[in-house]
N, C-alpha and C positions, 0 to 999 in steps of 0.2 A: 631698242635695246642698244646699249653702249658697247664699244669694243671690249671693255673690261668685263662686262656681264657675259658676253659671248664666250670669252676666254675661260671664265670661271664656271660656266654652265657644264654639268657633266655630259659626257658623250653618251649616245645610245648603248655602246659597248660597256661603259662604266656602270650605267644604270642596270643593264642586264646582269652583269656579274654580281652587283650588289644584291639584286632581287633573288638571284640563285642562291647566294650565301644565306640570305634571310630565310628562304624556303628550307634550306638544309638545317638551319638552326631551329626553326620553329617546329619542324617535324621530328627533331631529336636525332637526325642523321649526324649532326655535329653536336655532341653533348657538351655540357658545361665543363670548362677547363681545357677544352681542345685548343692546342696551339696552332695558329694559322700563320704561315710564312708567305711572303711575297713570292719567293722562288717556287715553293711547293704548289701554290695556287696557279702561278703562271704556267708551270708544267702541266698541271691537271687540266686547265682550260685551253692550253696551247695558245697563249697570248703573251705579250710582253709584260714586264713588271709594272709599267706605268699605269695602265688601266686597273690593274689589281690593287695598286697602292690607293688609287682614288676610290675604288669600290670598298676597300676596308675602312676608309674614313667615313664613307656614307653609312655603312652598317654600324660603325661605332657611334655615329650620331643618333642612331635609333636605340642606343644603350644595350645592344646585343653583344658588343665586343668591349673588352677592356684592354687598354694599351699599357704595357709595362716597359719602362725605360730599359734599354739594352736587351730586352727579350722579345718585344713585339706584341702582337695581338693574341688574345685568348678569348674564347667564348665565355661570356659573362655568367657567373654563378647566380646572378640576380635577374637574368634575362626573363622577360615575360613571354612564355612559350605559347604557341597554339594558334595565333591568328596572323598568318603571314600577310593577308590582304591589308590589314590595318597598318602593318609596319613597312610595307613596300614603299620604296622611294618613288616619287612621281617621275613619270617618263615612259618611254617605249620599252616594252618587254618582248622577249623573243617567243614567249609561250604561244601566242596566237599564230605567229608565222610558222613555228615548229609544227603545230597541229595542222595548219593549212597545207604545208608541204606533204605531210603524211597522207592527208585526205586526197590531195591532187595526185599523188603518186599511185595510191591504190585504185583511183578511178581512171588510171591510164592517161592522165592529162600531162604527165611529165615523162620525157624519154629517159633511157638508161643513163645517158651522159649529158651534162649541162655545164656551161661556163657561167661565171659570175654575171657576165653581160646578159646571158639568156635569162637568169633568175631576175635580174633588175628590170629587164624588159617586161616580165610578167607580173612582178610584185613591186608596188610603189613603196619601197622602204629604203632607208639610208644604207649605203654600202657597208658601213661598220656593223649595223644590226644584222644584215644578211650574213656577213662573214662570221660574226659571233654565233649565229644560229646554226650555220653549217658546221662550225667547229664543234658545237654542242651535239649535233646529230652524229658527227664522226666519232665522238667519244662514246656515244650510245650504240655504235656499230651499224647505223642506218645508212651511212654514206661514207665515201672515202675519197681523199684527194688524189688526183692523178699526178703522175710524175711531171707531166707537162702542165698545160692549163686545163682547168675544168674539174668536175666532180663526177664520180660514178656512184649511183645508188646501189647499195648492197643487195644481193639476191635474197628473196624471201621464200620461206617454205609455204607456198600459197595453196597447193592443192590438198584436198582432204586426205589423199593417199600419203603424201609426203608428211603431212602433219601427224598422221597416225604412226608412221614409221619413226618420226622424230621423238614422239612421246614414249613409244615403246622402248626406244634406245635410252632415253633419259631415265625411265624407270629402272632399267637394268643398271645403268651407270651410277645414278645418284643414290639409289637404295643400297647398291653394293658398296659404294663409297662410305656410307654410314656404318657398314659392318666390317670395314677394313681393320685388320689387327693393329695397324699403326695409327688408327684414328685417335685424335686427341683434340679436345676443344680448347679454345682460348677463352677463358671465363670472362675476361673484360670485353672482348669482341661480342660474345654471345649476349652479355648483359646490355651492351649498347644497342644491339639489334632488337632485343626485347623492348627497350625503352622507346626506340624509334617506331616500332610497330604499335605500341600502346598509345603513343602520342598521336599517330595517324588515325587510329580508331576513335580517339576522343574528339576529333575535330568535327565541326558542324559541316553540312553540305557546302556552305558558302566558303569555308576555310579549306576544303579538301582540294588536293591537286592530283590529277591522274598521273602527271609526269613524275611527281614525287613518289607515288606508289610504284611506278615502273622501275625507277632507279633503285628503290628499296628492295623490290622483288628480285632483280638481277643480283644485287649485292648479297642478298640472303642465300641464294642458291650457290653462288661462287664461294661464299664464306664456308659453307658446309663442305663443299668439294675440297677446299684448302685444308680443312681439318682432317681430311682423309690421309694427308701426308703422302699421297700418291699423285705424282705430277701428271700422269696420264688421265686420271679422273678429273683433275682440275682443267686440263687442256680440253677434254671432251665437253665439259660443262660450259666453258668459255666459248667454244666453237658453236655449241648449240644455242647459247644465248645470242650470239651474233646473228646466226641464221634466222632465229625465230623472232627477233626484236621487231622488225617491221610488221609482220603478221599479227603479233600480239599487241603492238601499239594500236593497230587498227581495230582489232577485236575488242580490246579492253576499253578503248575510247568510245566505241559505239554500243557495247553491251557489257557494262562494268560488273565485275564480280569481285572487285578489289577487297571489300570489307570481309567477305567470307574467306578469301585467300589469306588475308592478314591473320585472321583467327586460326586458320589451319597452320600458318607459320608459327604462331605462338604455341600451339599444341606440340609441335615438333621441338621447339626450343625447351618447353617444359619437360618433355621426355628426355632430352639430352641433359638437362640440369639434374634430373633424377637418375642419370647414368643408366637409362634404359634404351640402349641403341636399337634393339630389336623392335621395340614399340615405335621408336622414331622412324625406322625404316618402313614399318607398316603404315604409319601416318603419311609418310612421303609418297608411298605408292598410291594411297587413296587421294592425296592432294593432286598429284600429277594426272591421275586417271580422270578426275573431275574436270581439270583444265583441258585435257585432251578432248573429252566429249563436247565441252562447250565450244572450243575453237573449231572442231570439225563441223559441228552444227552451223556455226556462223559462216564457215567457208561454203 
């Protein structure tokens, strides 16, 4: 390989960012017409604008993005949705490493605190791929950067007793949030969530991504909490999401109930579209109760 070819070859971080954007587009998380900015994506993924710029070009080459002069990139209205695996750019992805870290953590193979050197000694991956994966896990609330060097794994609600208490609390907060007097839906957000769930359900097993479901699941519950217009309801749901993410990543990865969960989400969305918040709250109670019993059994 020549020096020029090495220079032009995308880095693992650029490839990973591109594949994450492709996943979000093909599942409907980023619907047609969505405006993507370098600054916004850099802030979202906690990286510089340079790898984001390269990732946008890679995704545009797959005809999933359109570039408008003086405006930037938009999700293409003609994008062929549904099969992220066929559209993925060649190269290393962080999905495998992401799930490996979760498995090793739950099997007590990783300590509470690790440095990048510790990770690299255990996993034979490029430093840029490791950093990108750790940033991704931090965005999901699974790990956090220490003020000095190293990373701390976030605490998980691991025991059956704590899981039961967590879900009882969530039932009180989330069902109550749906019945708040100030509750008001954002029709566009609700419609985008519906489309994202429907696209995920339409995928074949080969196309399906557990990580995409987990992201969509957290976004769904936080969206409804935001609709309550009660900041304490939103803060409580966000806190619970962070505490339960590691345990739910583990449980869902090993005993998937994602498709049923998506269908239950759609029933709640339908109730809200019909302006029947009491029925939506009843459906939410049923949805969380099923999840509670499944996770407690897994624990």
